[in-house]
C-alpha positions as CSV (number, residue, x, y, z in Angstrom):
1,M,0.0,0.0,0.0
2,D,1.6,3.2,-1.2
3,A,2.5,5.9,1.4
4,S,0.8,9.3,0.9
5,F,2.1,12.7,2.0
6,N,-1.3,14.4,1.6
7,T,-2.3,13.5,5.1
8,L,0.7,15.2,6.6
9,F,0.1,18.3,4.6
10,S,-3.6,18.4,5.5
11,Y,-2.7,18.1,9.2
12,L,-0.2,21.0,8.9
13,S,-2.7,23.2,6.9
14,E,-5.4,22.6,9.6
15,L,-3.0,23.6,12.3
16,I,-2.0,26.8,10.5
17,D,-5.7,27.7,9.8
18,N,-6.6,27.3,13.4
19,K,-5.6,30.6,15.0
20,Y,-5.6,29.2,18.5
21,V,-3.3,26.4,17.6
22,F,-1.1,28.8,15.6
23,A,-0.8,31.1,18.6
24,I,0.2,28.1,20.8
25,I,2.9,27.2,18.2
26,V,4.3,30.8,18.2
27,I,4.3,31.0,22.0
28,S,5.9,27.6,22.3
29,S,8.6,28.6,19.8
30,V,9.4,31.8,21.7
31,V,9.5,29.8,25.0
32,G,11.6,27.1,23.4
33,F,14.1,29.7,22.0
34,S,14.3,31.3,25.4
35,F,15.1,28.0,27.1
36,Y,17.7,27.3,24.4
37,I,19.5,30.7,25.1
38,K,19.2,30.0,28.9
39,R,20.7,26.5,28.5
40,K,23.7,27.8,26.4
41,A,24.2,30.9,28.6
42,K,23.9,28.8,31.8
43,S,21.5,31.4,33.3
44,G,18.6,33.6,32.2
45,F,19.6,37.0,33.6
46,S,20.1,38.4,30.1
47,I,16.6,37.3,29.1
48,S,15.0,38.9,32.2
49,N,17.1,42.0,31.7
50,K,15.8,42.4,28.1
51,L,12.3,41.9,29.4
52,F,12.8,44.5,32.1
53,I,14.1,47.0,29.5
54,F,11.1,46.2,27.2
55,L,8.7,46.9,30.1
56,I,10.4,49.7,32.0
57,G,12.7,51.3,29.4
58,Y,16.4,51.6,28.4
59,R,18.9,51.5,31.3
60,K,22.4,52.9,30.8
61,K,25.1,50.3,31.1
62,N,27.4,50.6,34.1
63,N,30.5,48.3,34.1
64,N,30.4,48.3,37.9
65,D,27.0,46.8,38.1
66,L,26.8,43.1,38.9
67,I,24.0,42.5,36.4
68,D,26.1,43.9,33.5
69,E,29.0,41.6,34.5
70,I,26.6,38.6,34.7
71,I,25.3,39.5,31.2
72,D,28.9,39.6,29.8
73,I,29.5,36.2,31.4
74,E,26.3,34.8,29.8
75,K,27.4,36.1,26.4
76,F,30.8,34.4,26.8
77,N,29.1,31.1,27.8
78,F,26.7,31.3,24.9
79,H,29.4,31.8,22.3
80,Y,32.0,29.3,23.7
81,N,29.6,26.7,25.2
82,T,31.3,27.0,28.5
83,N,30.0,27.3,32.1
84,A,32.1,30.3,33.4
85,I,30.8,32.0,36.5
86,S,33.3,34.9,36.8
87,K,35.3,37.3,34.8
88,R,38.5,35.8,36.2
89,Q,37.7,32.5,34.6
90,I,37.0,34.3,31.3
91,N,40.3,36.2,31.4
92,R,42.2,33.0,32.2
93,F,40.4,31.2,29.3
94,E,41.2,34.0,26.8
95,L,44.9,34.1,27.9
96,W,45.1,30.3,27.5
97,I,43.7,30.5,24.0
98,R,46.0,33.4,23.0
99,T,49.2,32.0,24.7
100,Y,49.1,28.6,23.0
101,E,47.2,29.8,19.8
102,L,44.5,27.2,20.3
103,D,41.7,26.6,17.9
104,F,38.8,28.4,19.6
105,R,36.4,26.8,17.1
106,L,37.3,23.4,18.3
107,I,37.3,24.4,22.0
108,S,33.8,25.9,21.6
109,K,32.5,22.4,20.7
110,L,33.5,20.8,24.0
111,K,30.6,22.1,26.1
112,G,30.6,20.3,29.5
113,L,33.8,18.3,28.7
114,L,35.9,21.4,29.3
115,N,36.5,22.4,32.9
116,I,36.7,26.2,32.8
117,E,38.3,26.5,36.2
118,S,41.3,24.1,35.6
119,L,41.2,24.5,31.8
120,K,41.4,20.7,31.4
121,I,39.5,18.6,28.9
122,K,37.8,15.4,30.1
123,K,39.3,12.3,28.7
124,V,36.8,10.2,26.7
125,N,36.8,6.5,27.3
126,N,37.0,4.4,24.1
127,L,34.3,2.0,25.3
128,Y,31.9,4.9,26.2
129,F,32.5,6.5,22.8
130,T,31.7,3.1,21.1
131,L,28.5,2.7,23.2
132,V,27.3,6.1,22.2
133,F,28.0,5.4,18.5
134,V,26.2,2.1,18.6
135,S,23.2,3.6,20.4
136,I,22.5,6.0,17.5
137,F,21.5,3.0,15.3
138,V,18.6,1.9,17.6
139,P,16.4,5.0,17.0
140,F,17.8,5.4,13.5
141,F,16.5,2.0,12.3
142,T,13.3,2.4,14.4
143,L,12.6,5.6,12.6
144,F,12.0,4.1,9.2
145,P,9.0,1.8,10.1
146,A,7.6,4.6,12.3
147,I,7.6,7.0,9.3
148,N,6.1,4.2,7.1
149,V,3.2,3.9,9.5
150,A,2.8,7.6,9.9
151,L,2.6,8.2,6.1
152,T,0.5,5.2,5.1
153,P,-3.2,6.0,4.8
154,A,-4.3,2.7,6.4
155,F,-4.8,1.2,9.8
156,L,-2.2,-1.3,10.9
157,I,-3.9,-4.0,12.9
158,K,-3.2,-7.6,14.1
159,L,-5.7,-10.3,14.4
160,E,-5.3,-13.8,15.9
161,N,-4.0,-16.3,13.4
162,T,-3.7,-13.6,10.8
163,G,-0.7,-11.4,11.7
164,W,-0.2,-7.7,10.9
165,F,-2.0,-6.2,8.0
166,W,-3.1,-2.7,6.7
167,I,-6.7,-1.9,6.1
168,N,-8.6,1.1,4.9
169,K,-12.0,1.7,3.2
170,N,-11.2,-0.2,0.1
171,Q,-8.4,-2.6,0.7
172,A,-6.5,-4.8,3.2
173,T,-2.9,-5.7,2.6
174,E,-0.5,-7.9,4.6
175,Y,2.2,-6.1,6.4
176,V,5.5,-7.6,5.3
177,F,8.8,-7.0,7.0
178,T,11.0,-7.8,4.0
179,D,10.6,-7.2,0.3
180,K,11.2,-10.9,-0.5
181,K,7.7,-11.9,0.5
182,K,4.7,-11.0,-1.7
183,P,1.8,-9.7,0.5
184,W,-1.7,-10.9,0.2
185,V,-4.3,-8.3,-0.9
186,I,-8.0,-8.2,-0.2
187,N,-10.2,-5.6,-1.9
188,T,-13.8,-5.2,-3.0
189,T,-13.2,-7.2,-6.2
190,T,-11.7,-10.1,-4.2
191,C,-14.7,-10.1,-1.8
192,T,-17.3,-10.2,-4.6
193,A,-15.5,-13.0,-6.4
194,N,-16.5,-16.6,-5.8
195,N,-14.6,-18.2,-2.9
196,S,-13.8,-21.2,-5.2
197,T,-11.6,-19.0,-7.4
198,T,-7.8,-19.7,-7.1
199,P,-6.8,-16.2,-5.8
200,T,-9.5,-16.2,-3.1
201,K,-8.7,-19.7,-2.1
202,N,-5.0,-18.9,-1.8
203,I,-5.8,-15.9,0.5
204,I,-8.1,-17.9,2.7
205,K,-5.3,-20.5,3.1
206,L,-3.0,-17.7,4.3
207,I,-5.4,-16.2,6.8
208,D,-8.7,-17.9,7.5
209,E,-12.2,-17.7,6.2
210,K,-13.6,-15.9,9.3
211,T,-11.0,-13.1,9.0
212,F,-11.6,-12.9,5.3
213,N,-15.3,-12.4,5.8
214,L,-14.7,-9.9,8.6
215,I,-12.5,-7.8,6.3
216,C,-15.0,-8.0,3.4
217,K,-17.8,-6.9,5.8
218,S,-15.8,-3.8,6.8
219,F,-15.8,-2.5,3.2
220,S,-19.6,-2.1,3.2
221,N,-20.4,-1.5,6.9
222,K,-20.6,2.2,7.6
223,E,-19.8,1.8,11.3
224,D,-16.7,-0.2,10.5
225,Q,-15.7,2.4,8.0
226,R,-16.0,5.2,10.5
227,Y,-14.0,3.2,13.0
228,I,-11.2,2.5,10.5
229,E,-11.0,6.1,9.5
230,R,-10.8,7.3,13.1
231,K,-8.1,4.7,13.8
232,I,-6.1,5.8,10.8
233,K,-6.0,9.4,11.9
234,E,-5.1,8.4,15.5
235,Q,-2.4,6.1,14.4
236,Q,-0.9,8.6,11.9
237,L,-0.9,11.4,14.5
238,F,0.8,9.1,17.1
239,F,3.5,8.0,14.7
240,Y,4.1,11.5,13.4
241,I,5.0,12.4,17.0
242,V,7.0,9.2,17.5
243,S,8.9,9.9,14.2
244,I,9.7,13.5,15.3
245,A,10.9,12.2,18.7
246,L,13.2,9.6,17.1
247,I,14.6,12.2,14.7
248,L,15.4,14.5,17.6
249,L,16.9,11.6,19.5
250,V,19.2,10.7,16.6
251,F,20.1,14.4,16.2
252,I,20.9,14.8,19.9
253,L,23.0,11.5,20.0
254,S,24.9,12.5,16.9
255,K,25.6,16.0,18.3
256,Y,26.9,14.4,21.5
257,L,29.0,11.9,19.6
258,M,30.6,14.9,17.7
259,T,31.2,16.6,21.0
260,L,33.1,13.5,22.3
261,F,35.1,13.3,19.0
262,S,35.9,17.1,19.4
263,A,37.2,16.4,22.9
264,Y,39.5,13.7,21.5
265,E,40.8,16.1,18.8
266,A,41.1,19.0,21.2
267,R,43.3,17.1,23.6
268,K,45.6,16.2,20.7
269,M,45.6,19.8,19.5
270,I,46.4,21.2,22.9
271,L,49.2,18.8,23.6
272,L,50.8,19.6,20.2
273,K,50.4,23.4,20.7
274,I,51.9,23.3,24.2
275,K,54.9,21.3,22.9
276,N,55.4,23.8,20.1
277,F,55.1,26.7,22.5
278,R,57.7,25.2,25.0
279,S,60.0,24.3,22.1
280,K,59.9,27.9,20.7
281,R,60.5,29.4,24.2
282,K,63.4,27.0,24.9
283,H,65.1,28.0,21.6
284,R,64.5,31.6,22.3
285,F,66.4,31.5,25.5
């Protein structure tokens, strides 16, 4: 049974047309973006300060004010993905970068693996790195059947002694896990044909006559039709959400894996830079 993208687009258009749902989406996006900034900056003082300025008015910056120092620290944390809590740590970090001419782009990818106080990078265990790498494939391969269910305009159901199969208003098709097996198909034409015909007899052998008659009945029964249509919408909506969650999980694990790899590369880079710095200083004196 072919997958259809029309259902997805219809869901999206309905959401956009609904002003209340659209407002919720906009508000959720703003809140989500605020949490993203807060997570990267390690605090939300800059957000509250912007809100305060918006409500009360512009306030002249004073370098002696603690709030201005905190905002500068938040900006630093946001750009370098660090967790600094003082200007002293920032100054030491900048001196460290400049002294050894370190690649700040690579350092900014380390996030929590860099100790801003000691300027040390956490060593990544090879076994842990391998486990994170392997764990990506679990949601990755689960994603494809989830997307398949979400985009297929049919209800996936399992009956006793029949197994899994798709069903909609006009057709029922066996759900196959591999392309090697040819699925059985029951439609209105099959149901109206004589049970003694070869195709119908073969299908009844694969399932059973009771299930066959039940499926055929659903094609003409209005109550069954409404039930199937409702279940299709519920199933598609659920697997849309599952698919999005799996995509996010794959993305998060991939980003984390890149962070671990960056820590490995950064440790090598720092070791090489320090050796070169000491070698140049030794030859200079």
